[in-house]
C-alpha positions in Angstrom: 10.6 43.0 -25.3 7.2 42.6 -24.6 5.6 45.6 -23.0 3.3 45.1 -20.7 0.4 46.7 -18.5 -1.6 45.2 -15.6 -4.8 46.4 -14.5 -5.8 44.5 -11.0 -7.7 46.2 -8.2 -6.3 44.0 -5.8 -2.7 45.4 -5.0 -1.0 42.1 -3.6 -2.2 40.3 -6.6 -1.0 42.9 -9.3 2.4 43.1 -7.6 2.5 39.2 -7.6 1.9 39.0 -11.2 4.2 41.8 -12.0 7.2 40.2 -10.1 6.5 37.1 -11.9 6.3 38.4 -15.5 9.6 40.5 -15.2 11.5 37.5 -14.4 10.7 36.3 -17.7 13.5 37.8 -20.4 11.3 38.9 -23.3 8.5 40.4 -20.8 8.4 43.7 -19.3 6.1 45.1 -17.1 6.1 48.7 -17.7 2.9 50.0 -15.5 0.2 48.8 -12.9 -3.2 50.4 -12.7 -6.0 49.6 -9.8 -9.0 50.8 -12.0 -10.4 50.6 -15.2 -10.4 54.3 -15.8 -6.3 54.4 -14.5 -5.7 51.6 -16.8 -7.2 53.6 -19.5 -4.9 56.6 -19.0 -1.7 54.6 -18.9 -2.5 52.4 -21.9 -2.3 56.1 -23.6 0.5 57.3 -21.8 2.9 54.1 -22.1 1.7 52.5 -24.9 2.2 48.8 -23.9 1.8 45.9 -26.3 -0.4 44.0 -24.1 -2.8 44.8 -21.2 -3.6 42.1 -18.4 -7.0 42.8 -17.2 -9.1 41.9 -14.5 -12.9 42.0 -15.4 -14.3 43.6 -12.1 -12.6 46.5 -11.3 -13.7 49.9 -9.7 -14.8 52.8 -12.0 -14.7 50.9 -15.5 -14.7 47.1 -15.9 -12.0 45.1 -17.7 -14.7 44.8 -20.5 -15.5 48.3 -20.4 -12.0 49.3 -21.1 -11.5 46.7 -23.4 -14.8 48.3 -25.6 -13.2 51.6 -25.4 -9.7 50.2 -26.8 -11.6 48.7 -29.5 -13.6 51.6 -30.3 -10.5 53.8 -30.4 -8.5 51.2 -32.5 -6.1 51.0 -30.2 -3.0 48.7 -31.0 -2.8 47.2 -27.2 -4.0 43.6 -27.0 -6.2 43.0 -24.1 -6.0 39.9 -22.3 -9.1 39.2 -19.6 -8.6 37.7 -16.3 -11.0 36.4 -14.0 -11.9 33.9 -11.3 -15.4 33.1 -12.7 -16.9 31.3 -15.7 -19.9 33.6 -16.4 -21.9 33.4 -19.7 -22.5 36.9 -19.9 -19.0 38.3 -19.3 -17.5 35.4 -21.8 -20.0 36.6 -24.4 -19.3 40.4 -24.2 -15.6 39.8 -24.3 -15.9 37.7 -27.5 -17.9 40.4 -28.9 -15.5 43.0 -27.6 -12.6 41.0 -29.8 -10.2 40.4 -26.7 -7.1 38.5 -27.7 -7.2 36.3 -24.2 -9.5 35.3 -21.4 -7.9 33.2 -19.0 -8.4 32.2 -15.1 -6.3 34.0 -12.7 -4.9 30.8 -11.3 -3.2 29.6 -14.5 0.5 29.2 -13.8 2.7 31.8 -14.1 4.5 30.1 -17.4 1.0 29.5 -19.0 0.4 33.1 -18.7 3.8 34.0 -20.2 3.2 31.7 -22.9 -0.4 32.9 -23.7 1.0 36.9 -23.9 3.9 35.3 -26.3 1.0 33.7 -28.0 -1.0 36.6 -28.3 1.7 38.7 -29.8 2.0 36.2 -32.5 -1.7 37.0 -33.6 -3.0 34.0 -31.7 -6.5 34.5 -29.2 -5.9 32.4 -25.6 -9.0 30.8 -23.7 -8.8 28.6 -20.7 -11.1 25.5 -21.4 -12.5 25.8 -18.1 -14.3 29.2 -19.1 -15.2 28.0 -22.7 -17.2 25.1 -21.0 -18.6 27.5 -17.9 -19.9 29.7 -20.2 -22.2 27.4 -21.8 -25.5 29.5 -21.7 -28.0 28.1 -19.3 -31.5 28.8 -21.0 -33.3 31.8 -20.3 -36.2 31.0 -18.1 -37.9 34.6 -18.7 -40.1 35.6 -21.1 -39.4 38.3 -23.5 -42.0 40.4 -21.3 -40.1 39.5 -18.1 -37.1 40.6 -19.5 -38.0 44.2 -20.7 -39.5 44.7 -17.2 -36.3 43.4 -15.6 -34.5 45.5 -18.0 -36.2 48.7 -17.1 -35.6 47.5 -13.1 -32.0 47.7 -14.1 -32.0 51.0 -15.0 -33.6 52.3 -11.8 -37.0 52.4 -12.7 -39.8 51.9 -10.1 -42.8 49.4 -10.2 -44.8 52.8 -11.4 -42.4 53.7 -13.9 -42.5 50.5 -15.7 -46.1 50.2 -16.0 -46.2 53.9 -17.4 -43.3 52.7 -19.9 -45.1 49.5 -21.0 -48.7 50.5 -20.6 -49.5 48.1 -17.8 -51.4 48.6 -14.7 -49.4 48.8 -11.4 -50.6 45.6 -10.3 -49.6 43.5 -13.1 -46.3 44.9 -13.3 -46.2 43.9 -9.4 -47.0 40.4 -10.6 -44.5 40.3 -13.2 -41.8 41.2 -10.9 -42.8 38.5 -8.0 -42.5 35.9 -11.1 -39.3 37.2 -11.7 -38.0 36.5 -8.6 -39.6 33.1 -8.1 -38.3 31.8 -11.3 -34.8 33.0 -10.5 -35.3 32.1 -6.7 -33.8 35.6 -5.6 -35.1 37.8 -3.1 -35.0 41.6 -4.7 -35.0 43.0 -8.1 -31.1 43.9 -7.5 -30.1 40.2 -7.3 -32.1 39.2 -10.1 -31.1 41.7 -12.4 -27.4 40.6 -11.3 -28.3 37.1 -11.8 -29.5 37.7 -15.3 -26.8 39.6 -16.3 -24.4 37.4 -15.4 -26.0 34.7 -17.3 -26.9 36.7 -20.6 -30.5 36.6 -20.1 -30.5 40.7 -20.5 
């Protein structure tokens, strides 16, 4: 019997997944978590064979949890379930050594088969996610990336100027150029877009 934990913040989807997988003779859902922190606790307590994990969850993302499990040397195999093909996420998932990276709208039969194949030592990745993860060329210069990284860390234009030994006006010009290149209206949007595309 393959023991499964489902970590998904949408309760309805989590319950539906559990019900469908429990119909399989060789699969058993032993626990459900609504956020990343709860998932880590339950994995420690229940020792499931496989954890089906959403990427975007409160407290800790699915990839944060996968990285922690990798550092701990946990035998639990992680299958990430996602709605989007985002290059930054895909690259991070590959580095983290997740065993599966699948779309949420896969059929329950496909998901059950993926779980079995992962337990047999295979990696399972939805083809759409591979093609969707092909990286767009980074439009930002290395200096612009440095500035955006500092902005992502909550630094003000003044802080960034002091850190990089630039004038306040120069930093403002760089930020304006970044927003223009990425066609966004704020630093927060610029950081989000750059992270999703793996440009930071």
